[in-house]
N, CA and C of each residue as an Amber inpcrd file, in Angstrom:
protein
   363
   3.0150000  -6.3050000   9.5770000   2.5420000  -5.0800000  10.1820000
   1.7160000  -5.4330000  11.4140000   2.0330000  -4.8340000  12.5300000
   1.3220000  -5.0860000  13.7800000  -0.0450000  -4.4070000  13.7220000
  -1.0440000  -5.1080000  14.2150000  -2.3980000  -4.5780000  14.2350000
  -2.7560000  -4.2070000  15.6660000  -3.3500000  -3.0520000  15.8320000
  -3.7280000  -2.5880000  17.1750000  -4.8200000  -3.4920000  17.7490000
  -4.9360000  -3.5250000  19.0590000  -6.0130000  -4.3090000  19.6800000
  -7.3920000  -3.8730000  19.1920000  -7.5560000  -2.5640000  18.9430000
  -8.8390000  -2.0870000  18.4490000  -9.1580000  -2.6730000  17.0710000
  -8.1630000  -2.6530000  16.1680000  -8.3970000  -3.1900000  14.8200000
  -8.5700000  -4.7130000  14.8610000  -7.9440000  -5.3690000  15.8270000
  -8.1770000  -6.8020000  16.0030000  -9.6260000  -7.0470000  16.4170000
 -10.1540000  -6.1510000  17.2290000 -11.5580000  -6.2540000  17.6430000
 -12.4870000  -6.0570000  16.4380000 -12.1360000  -5.1080000  15.5780000
 -12.9240000  -4.8710000  14.3620000 -12.9120000  -6.1370000  13.5000000
 -11.7330000  -6.7020000  13.3040000 -11.6170000  -7.9230000  12.4990000
 -12.4500000  -9.0580000  13.0970000 -12.4080000  -9.2100000  14.4120000
 -13.1750000 -10.2710000  15.0700000 -14.6730000 -10.0780000  14.8430000
 -15.1450000  -8.8520000  14.9340000 -16.5650000  -8.5750000  14.6900000
 -16.9470000  -8.9060000  13.2500000 -16.0920000  -8.5360000  12.3090000
 -16.3680000  -8.8430000  10.9050000 -16.4770000 -10.3550000  10.6990000
 -15.5830000 -11.0870000  11.3250000 -15.5950000 -12.5460000  11.1770000
 -16.7810000 -13.1700000  11.9090000 -17.1360000 -12.6090000  13.0600000
 -18.2950000 -13.0950000  13.8010000 -19.5660000 -12.9430000  12.9670000
 -19.6500000 -11.8630000  12.2190000 -20.8020000 -11.6210000  11.3610000
 -20.6620000 -12.3120000  10.0020000 -19.6130000 -13.0800000   9.8300000
 -19.3520000 -13.8970000   8.6340000 -19.2930000 -13.0760000   7.3390000
 -18.6470000 -11.9340000   7.4330000 -18.3950000 -11.1580000   6.2260000
 -17.3200000 -11.8710000   5.4120000 -17.3560000 -11.7030000   4.1070000
 -16.3430000 -12.3380000   3.2630000 -14.9750000 -11.7120000   3.5480000
 -13.9210000 -12.4460000   3.2190000 -12.5680000 -11.9290000   3.4500000
 -12.3120000 -10.6520000   2.6480000 -12.9000000 -10.5880000   1.4640000
 -12.7240000  -9.3920000   0.6380000 -13.3950000  -8.1800000   1.3010000
 -14.6000000  -8.3890000   1.8260000 -15.2990000  -7.3100000   2.5280000
 -14.5320000  -6.9190000   3.7800000 -14.0150000  -7.9140000   4.4850000
 -13.2170000  -7.6450000   5.6850000 -12.0270000  -6.7510000   5.3410000
 -11.3320000  -7.0990000   4.2900000 -10.1610000  -6.3230000   3.8790000
 -10.5590000  -4.8830000   3.5340000 -11.6490000  -4.7290000   2.7760000
 -12.1020000  -3.3890000   2.3860000 -12.5800000  -2.5760000   3.5750000
 -13.3570000  -3.1850000   4.4520000 -13.8420000  -2.4680000   5.6220000
 -12.6760000  -2.0580000   6.5170000 -11.7210000  -2.9380000   6.7170000
 -10.5440000  -2.6090000   7.5350000  -9.8040000  -1.4070000   6.9350000
  -9.6800000  -1.3880000   5.6140000  -9.0200000  -0.2800000   4.9290000
  -9.7420000   1.0390000   5.2070000 -11.0790000   1.0440000   5.0140000
 -11.8360000   2.2830000   5.1870000 -11.8420000   2.7370000   6.6370000
 -11.9000000   1.8070000   7.5620000 -11.8950000   2.1710000   8.9850000
 -10.5450000   2.7600000   9.3800000  -9.4560000   2.1390000   8.9150000
  -8.1130000   2.7000000   9.1860000  -7.9920000   4.1030000   8.6060000
  -8.4470000   4.2660000   7.3630000  -8.3530000   5.5690000   6.7030000
  -9.1840000   6.6140000   7.4490000 -10.3510000   6.2360000   7.9130000
 -11.2150000   7.1290000   8.6900000 -10.5210000   7.5810000   9.9730000
  -9.9120000   6.6360000  10.6730000  -9.2220000   6.9620000  11.9250000
  -8.0010000   7.8480000  11.6560000  -7.2370000   7.5140000  10.6330000
  -6.0600000   8.3380000  10.2910000  -6.4660000   9.7320000   9.8490000
  -7.5340000   9.8270000   9.0660000  -8.0140000  11.1250000   8.5980000
  -8.3640000  12.0260000   9.7790000  -8.8290000  11.4310000  10.8610000
  -9.2240000  12.1840000  12.0530000  -8.1350000  12.1740000  13.1240000
  -6.8860000  12.2090000  12.6800000  -5.7160000  12.3470000  13.5560000
  -5.6260000  11.2740000  14.6350000  -5.9630000  10.0510000  14.2670000
  -5.8430000   8.8630000  15.1330000  -6.7200000   8.9290000  16.3800000
  -7.7960000   9.7150000  16.3100000  -8.7460000   9.7360000  17.4300000
  -9.4890000   8.4080000  17.4770000  -9.8250000   7.9760000  18.6820000
 -10.5980000   6.7470000  18.8320000 -12.0200000   7.0170000  18.3190000
 -12.5970000   6.0880000  17.5570000 -13.9540000   6.3070000  17.0380000
 -14.9990000   6.6070000  18.1130000 -14.8160000   6.0820000  19.3250000
 -15.7660000   6.3700000  20.4080000 -15.7610000   7.8490000  20.7770000
 -14.6530000   8.5290000  20.4810000 -14.5240000   9.9540000  20.7840000
 -14.9430000  10.8380000  19.6150000 -15.4360000  10.2080000  18.5540000
 -15.8580000  10.9650000  17.3760000 -17.3490000  10.7610000  17.1590000
 -17.8990000  11.5810000  16.2770000 -19.3250000  11.4740000  15.9920000
 -19.6470000  11.8970000  14.5750000 -20.8400000  12.4130000  14.4200000
 -21.3270000  12.7730000  13.0890000 -20.4170000  13.7530000  12.3600000
 -19.9140000  14.7350000  13.0780000 -19.0810000  15.7580000  12.4370000
 -17.8810000  15.1250000  11.7250000 -17.1760000  14.2330000  12.4170000
 -15.9850000  13.6090000  11.8400000 -16.3600000  12.6720000  10.6890000
 -17.4740000  11.9730000  10.8330000 -17.9180000  11.0580000   9.7680000
 -18.2820000  11.8570000   8.5230000 -19.0560000  12.9150000   8.7030000
 -19.4620000  13.7570000   7.5730000 -18.2530000  14.3780000   6.8880000
 -17.3040000  14.8630000   7.6930000 -16.0790000  15.4640000   7.1450000
 -15.3150000  14.4660000   6.2900000 -15.1930000  13.2290000   6.7870000
 -14.4640000  12.1880000   6.0660000 -15.1660000  11.8410000   4.7560000
 -16.4730000  11.6420000   4.8120000 -17.2080000  11.2710000   3.6010000
 -17.1840000  12.3920000   2.5700000 -17.2900000  13.6370000   3.0180000
 -17.1980000  14.7660000   2.0970000 -15.8030000  14.8600000   1.4880000
 -14.7860000  14.5710000   2.2800000 -13.4090000  14.5550000   1.7740000
 -13.2660000  13.5360000   0.6420000 -13.8300000  12.3530000   0.8490000
 -13.7530000  11.3260000  -0.1930000 -14.4200000  11.7890000  -1.4800000
 -15.5840000  12.4000000  -1.3400000 -16.3410000  12.8270000  -2.5120000
 -15.6940000  14.0190000  -3.2210000 -15.2800000  15.0180000  -2.4480000
 -14.8070000  16.2690000  -3.0400000 -13.3210000  16.2280000  -3.3810000
 -12.4890000  15.8580000  -2.4200000 -11.0390000  15.9270000  -2.6230000
 -10.4700000  14.7140000  -3.3490000 -10.9430000  13.5480000  -2.9790000
 -10.4130000  12.3350000  -3.6200000 -11.2290000  11.9180000  -4.8320000
 -12.3980000  12.4920000  -4.9760000 -13.2930000  12.2350000  -6.1020000
 -13.4890000  10.7420000  -6.3680000 -13.7850000  10.0030000  -5.2890000
 -14.0210000   8.5750000  -5.4410000 -15.4050000   8.3560000  -6.0360000
 -15.6160000   7.1860000  -6.6100000 -16.8940000   6.8820000  -7.2450000
 -18.0000000   6.7590000  -6.2090000 -19.2170000   6.7770000  -6.6840000
 -20.3850000   6.6670000  -5.8190000 -20.3580000   5.3540000  -5.0470000
 -20.0370000   4.2640000  -5.7250000 -20.0210000   2.9620000  -5.0470000
 -18.9190000   2.9060000  -3.9940000 -17.8120000   3.5800000  -4.2250000
 -16.7310000   3.6290000  -3.2500000 -17.1480000   4.4400000  -2.0270000
 -17.8450000   5.5600000  -2.2510000 -18.3650000   6.3500000  -1.1230000
 -19.3050000   5.5050000  -0.2790000 -20.1650000   4.7580000  -0.9350000
 -21.1240000   3.9240000  -0.2160000 -20.4240000   2.8270000   0.5720000
 -19.3740000   2.2540000   0.0020000 -18.6300000   1.2140000   0.7130000
 -17.9710000   1.7870000   1.9680000 -17.3810000   2.9720000   1.8590000
 -16.7600000   3.6230000   3.0210000 -17.8100000   3.9100000   4.0880000
 -18.9680000   4.3930000   3.6820000 -20.0440000   4.6790000   4.6340000
 -20.5080000   3.3960000   5.3280000 -20.6720000   2.3150000   4.5780000
 -21.0950000   1.0380000   5.1780000 -20.0670000   0.5380000   6.1900000
 -18.7880000   0.7030000   5.8750000 -17.7310000   0.2870000   6.8010000
 -17.8090000   1.0840000   8.1010000 -18.0390000   2.3810000   7.9870000
 -18.1150000   3.2380000   9.1740000 -19.3650000   2.9050000   9.9940000
 -20.4710000   2.6640000   9.3310000 -21.6950000   2.2890000  10.0430000
 -21.4890000   0.9650000  10.7770000 -20.8290000   0.0050000  10.1150000
 -20.5210000  -1.2700000  10.7670000 -19.6690000  -1.0220000  12.0100000
 -18.6450000  -0.2020000  11.8680000 -17.7470000   0.1190000  12.9730000
 -18.5200000   0.6270000  14.1780000 -19.3910000   1.5880000  13.9520000
 -20.1230000   2.1760000  15.0710000 -21.1870000   1.2390000  15.6240000
 -21.8730000   0.5220000  14.7640000 -22.9560000  -0.3420000  15.2320000
 -22.4490000  -1.5450000  16.0230000 -21.4010000  -2.2070000  15.5210000
 -20.9810000  -3.4830000  16.1090000 -19.7200000  -3.4180000  16.9660000
 -18.8860000  -2.4260000  16.7680000 -17.6390000  -2.3580000  17.5350000
 -17.7420000  -1.2920000  18.6290000 -18.0890000  -0.0930000  18.2440000
 -18.2130000   0.9980000  19.2040000 -19.5440000   0.8830000  19.9610000
 -20.5190000   0.2230000  19.3580000 -21.8540000   0.0260000  19.9450000
 -22.5590000   1.3640000  20.1650000 -22.5500000   2.1560000  19.1090000
 -23.1820000   3.4670000  19.1370000 -23.8740000   3.6540000  17.7890000
 -25.1690000   3.9100000  17.8280000 -25.9010000   4.1200000  16.5800000
 -25.6360000   5.5300000  16.0610000 -25.4600000   5.6110000  14.7710000
 -25.2660000   6.9040000  14.1200000 -26.6310000   7.3450000  13.6090000
 -27.0660000   8.5300000  14.0300000 -28.3490000   9.0400000  13.5480000
 -28.1770000  10.4930000  13.1350000 -29.1040000  10.9410000  12.3220000
 -29.1060000  12.3250000  11.8310000 -27.8240000  12.6940000  11.1040000
 -27.2710000  11.7520000  10.3900000 -26.0650000  12.0130000   9.6070000
 -26.4360000  12.9210000   8.4490000 -25.7260000  14.0170000   8.3030000
 -26.0160000  14.9660000   7.2280000 -25.2050000  14.6060000   5.9850000
 -25.3250000  13.3710000   5.6570000 -24.6950000  12.8550000   4.4450000
 -25.6040000  11.7500000   3.9700000 -26.0100000  11.8250000   2.7450000
 -26.9100000  10.8150000   2.2150000 -26.1300000   9.8440000   1.3500000
 -26.5570000   8.5940000   1.4360000 -25.9660000   7.5920000   0.5600000
 -26.0220000   8.1200000  -0.8610000 -24.8870000   8.2490000  -1.4700000
 -24.8660000   8.6810000  -2.8620000 -25.5130000   7.5900000  -3.6940000
 -26.2460000   7.9920000  -4.6860000 -26.9260000   7.0160000  -5.5280000
 -26.3070000   7.0320000  -6.9140000 -26.2400000   5.8640000  -7.5030000
 -25.7440000   5.7740000  -8.8610000 -26.7210000   6.4930000  -9.7870000
 -26.2140000   7.2440000 -10.7490000 -27.1290000   7.9340000 -11.6600000
 -27.9000000   6.9120000 -12.4920000 -29.1860000   7.2060000 -12.6950000
 -29.9910000   6.3120000 -13.5180000 -29.5870000   6.4950000 -14.9650000
 -29.4060000   5.3950000 -15.6260000 -29.0460000   5.4360000 -17.0400000
 -30.1240000   4.7310000 -17.8360000 -30.6760000   5.4570000 -18.7710000
 -31.6620000   4.8470000 -19.6400000 -30.9380000   4.1200000 -20.7600000
 -31.3740000   2.9190000 -21.0540000 -30.7010000   2.1880000 -22.1340000
 -30.9910000   2.8520000 -23.4810000 -29.9930000   2.8760000 -24.3180000
 -30.1700000   3.4020000 -25.6590000 -30.6230000   2.2580000 -26.5440000
 -31.8730000   2.3240000 -26.9540000 -32.4140000   1.2670000 -27.7970000
 -32.0830000   1.5720000 -29.2510000 -32.3420000   2.7990000 -29.6430000
 -32.0320000   3.2430000 -31.0020000 -31.3170000   4.5860000 -30.9230000
 -30.3740000   4.7850000 -31.8060000 -29.7020000   6.0830000 -31.8460000
 -30.6240000   7.0890000 -32.5360000 -30.2870000   8.3620000 -32.4440000
 -31.0930000   9.4040000 -33.1040000 -31.1610000   9.1750000 -34.6070000
 -30.0350000   8.8250000 -35.2000000 -30.0090000   8.5840000 -36.6490000
 -30.8720000   7.3930000 -37.0340000 -30.8800000   6.3510000 -36.2280000
 -31.7110000   5.1850000 -36.5140000 -33.1890000   5.5510000 -36.4560000
 -33.5800000   6.3760000 -35.5010000 -34.9720000   6.8100000 -35.3920000
 -35.3560000   7.6540000 -36.6040000 -34.4710000   8.5730000 -37.0180000
 -34.7370000   9.4070000 -38.2030000 -34.8960000   8.5440000 -39.4480000
 -34.0610000   7.5440000 -39.5860000 -34.1370000   6.6500000 -40.7450000
 -35.4660000   5.9170000 -40.7620000 -35.9060000   5.4460000 -39.6230000
 -37.1980000   4.7430000 -39.5390000 -38.3280000   5.6900000 -39.9090000
 -38.3300000   6.8980000 -39.3190000 -39.3910000   7.8540000 -39.6150000
 -39.3910000   8.2390000 -41.0950000 -38.2460000   8.3960000 -41.7130000
 -38.1600000   8.7670000 -43.1170000 -38.6560000   7.6610000 -44.0360000
 -38.6480000   6.4350000 -43.5800000 -39.0910000   5.3150000 -44.4230000
 -40.5300000   4.8880000 -44.1530000 -41.2240000   5.5820000 -43.2580000
 -42.6280000   5.2670000 -42.9770000 -43.5120000   5.8650000 -44.0590000
 -44.5740000   5.1470000 -44.3740000 -45.5450000   5.6670000 -45.3480000
 -46.9290000   5.5920000 -44.7330000 -47.8340000   6.3580000 -45.2520000
 -49.2070000   6.3450000 -44.7560000 -49.4160000   7.3540000 -43.6590000
 -50.5960000   7.2620000 -43.0670000 -50.9480000   8.2150000 -42.0300000
 -50.5100000   7.7710000 -40.6810000
């Protein structure tokens, strides 16, 4: 598959910053998908609106996991910071956070059993 000069530039930046090959592959995927989602517009011609639309699409329509949303966002931020050389600010999309999970130390039944076997005050 032929790679556009722009995507070759993205790959070169990723390698210059010594990203792992796996990260390079994932970032390239998300950047391609972002560009295709926005009708092949050049990222320099896009801004917050297109980024927000894409990230919301991933969350709502594709129902990707929180970590996947964050990976796509990191790829887009990398694209703008190091390739397009444009800082993204005031993005109306917040990094999705993984829900906090409290560890289950004892089940409800285990707690009831302990309480039922206690004696004294």
